[in-house]
C-alpha positions as CSV (number, residue, x, y, z in Angstrom):
1,M,-14.6,-14.0,47.1
2,T,-15.9,-10.5,47.6
3,G,-13.5,-8.2,49.4
4,D,-14.0,-5.5,51.9
5,P,-14.5,-1.9,50.9
6,L,-11.4,0.0,50.1
7,P,-10.1,1.9,53.1
8,D,-9.7,5.6,52.6
9,D,-6.1,5.5,53.7
10,A,-5.2,3.0,50.9
11,L,-6.5,5.1,48.0
12,P,-3.7,7.7,47.8
13,T,-1.0,5.0,47.6
14,I,-3.0,3.1,44.9
15,R,-3.5,6.3,42.9
16,E,0.2,7.2,43.0
17,A,1.1,3.7,41.8
18,L,-1.3,4.2,38.8
19,Y,0.1,7.7,38.1
20,E,3.6,6.1,38.0
21,G,2.5,3.4,35.6
22,Q,2.7,0.6,38.2
23,K,-0.7,-1.0,37.6
24,I,0.4,-4.4,39.0
25,Q,1.6,-2.8,42.2
26,A,-1.8,-1.0,42.4
27,I,-3.6,-4.3,42.0
28,K,-1.5,-5.8,44.8
29,L,-2.1,-2.9,47.1
30,Y,-5.9,-3.1,46.4
31,R,-5.9,-6.8,47.1
32,E,-4.0,-6.4,50.4
33,A,-6.3,-3.6,51.5
34,T,-9.6,-5.3,50.6
35,G,-9.0,-9.1,50.4
36,S,-10.4,-9.1,46.9
37,S,-9.8,-11.7,44.3
38,L,-7.3,-11.0,41.5
39,R,-10.2,-10.5,39.1
40,E,-12.1,-8.1,41.4
41,A,-8.9,-6.1,42.1
42,K,-8.0,-5.9,38.4
43,D,-11.5,-4.7,37.5
44,A,-11.5,-2.2,40.3
45,I,-8.1,-0.8,39.4
46,E,-8.9,-0.6,35.7
47,A,-12.1,1.4,36.5
48,L,-10.1,3.7,38.9
49,E,-7.4,4.2,36.2
50,L,-10.1,5.2,33.6
51,E,-11.6,7.6,36.1
52,L,-8.2,9.1,37.0
53,R,-7.2,9.4,33.3
54,A,-10.5,11.3,32.6
55,T,-10.2,13.6,35.6
56,T,-6.4,14.1,36.0
57,P,-4.8,13.2,32.7
58,E,-1.8,15.5,33.3
59,R,-0.7,13.2,36.2
60,F,-0.1,10.4,33.6
61,L,2.1,12.4,31.3
62,A,5.5,10.8,30.7
63,K,8.2,11.9,33.1
64,P,10.8,14.3,31.6
65,W,13.5,12.4,29.7
66,S,16.6,11.7,31.6
67,P,19.8,10.6,29.9
68,G,20.7,8.4,32.8
69,C,23.9,6.3,32.9
70,L,24.3,6.1,29.1
71,G,24.2,9.9,28.9
72,A,26.9,10.2,31.6
73,I,29.1,7.7,29.7
74,A,28.6,9.5,26.4
75,L,29.5,12.9,28.0
76,T,32.6,11.4,29.7
77,A,33.7,9.9,26.4
78,A,33.2,13.2,24.6
79,M,35.1,15.2,27.2
80,T,38.0,12.6,27.1
81,I,38.2,12.8,23.3
82,F,38.1,16.6,23.4
83,A,40.9,16.6,26.1
84,I,43.1,14.3,24.0
85,W,42.4,16.3,20.9
86,S,43.2,19.6,22.7
87,A,46.4,18.3,24.1
88,A,47.6,17.1,20.6
89,H,47.0,20.5,19.0
């Protein structure tokens, strides 16, 4: 099954999904917008990703590291230990 052309309004959302590393989501969005088969959508998204990586590689750089929940737990534990140690001395 050959799908319809990709509507212009769908492209920014698909690009953002690729920039965020969500290739499967980009393929789903492409299929919804065009009615393409899974193979056609996968091929189109992979071609688009190659083009985007060549023209805007900085958009694919890893996000800044965030300690997240583990970092907060470690910080809380360190503060608690310090507080107990300070009270004892």
